[in-house]
C-alpha positions as CSV (number, residue, x, y, z in Angstrom):
1,M,24.0,29.9,10.5
2,S,21.9,30.9,7.7
3,Q,19.3,28.6,6.3
4,T,18.0,28.9,2.9
5,H,14.3,28.5,2.4
6,P,12.7,27.6,-0.9
7,S,11.1,30.5,-2.7
8,P,7.3,30.5,-3.0
9,T,7.6,29.9,-6.8
10,D,9.8,26.8,-6.2
11,T,7.2,25.5,-3.7
12,A,4.3,26.1,-6.0
13,Q,6.2,24.4,-8.9
14,T,6.9,21.4,-6.7
15,F,3.3,21.3,-5.6
16,A,2.1,21.5,-9.2
17,E,4.4,18.7,-10.3
18,A,3.1,16.5,-7.5
19,G,-0.4,17.1,-8.7
20,Q,0.4,15.9,-12.2
21,T,1.4,12.4,-11.0
22,T,-1.1,9.6,-11.7
23,D,-3.0,7.8,-8.9
24,R,-1.2,4.6,-8.1
25,G,-4.0,3.1,-6.0
26,L,-3.8,1.5,-2.5
27,V,-1.6,-1.4,-3.5
28,G,0.8,0.8,-5.4
29,E,1.1,3.2,-2.6
30,F,1.8,0.4,-0.1
31,V,4.5,-1.1,-2.4
32,G,6.0,2.4,-2.8
33,F,6.0,2.9,0.9
34,M,7.7,-0.5,1.5
35,S,10.4,0.2,-1.2
36,D,11.1,3.8,0.0
37,N,11.4,2.8,3.6
38,A,13.0,-0.7,3.2
39,K,10.0,-2.4,4.9
40,W,10.2,-5.6,2.8
41,W,10.0,-7.6,6.0
42,M,6.2,-6.7,6.1
43,I,5.5,-8.8,3.0
44,P,5.0,-12.2,4.9
45,F,2.6,-10.5,7.3
46,V,0.6,-8.9,4.5
47,V,0.4,-12.3,2.6
48,V,-0.7,-14.2,5.7
49,F,-3.3,-11.6,6.7
50,G,-4.6,-11.6,3.1
51,L,-4.9,-15.4,3.1
52,L,-6.7,-15.4,6.4
53,G,-9.0,-12.6,5.3
54,S,-9.9,-14.5,2.1
55,L,-10.5,-17.7,4.1
56,L,-12.9,-15.8,6.3
57,V,-14.7,-14.3,3.4
58,L,-15.0,-17.7,1.6
59,G,-15.9,-19.4,4.8
60,A,-19.1,-17.3,5.0
61,S,-20.0,-18.0,1.4
62,G,-21.2,-21.0,-0.6
63,A,-17.6,-22.3,-0.9
64,A,-17.5,-23.2,2.8
65,P,-18.1,-26.9,2.4
66,F,-15.2,-27.1,0.0
67,I,-12.8,-25.2,2.3
68,Y,-13.7,-27.3,5.4
69,A,-12.9,-30.4,3.4
70,L,-9.3,-29.2,3.0
71,F,-8.8,-29.2,6.7
């Protein structure tokens, strides 16, 4: 059983190519993670947590009386 290992130049070239990519940001990285790993079932959790977080932030602001009137 012989395993072939990449040569140092191949590894350096791959590392250099990875460094040339643009920064996708946090949301882009998360969407890429979900698409690469088939984690689409996480979308409802992320949406609900995002809505709850925004409700908490707005509840501590001047918009609180308007939010409380909705419930």
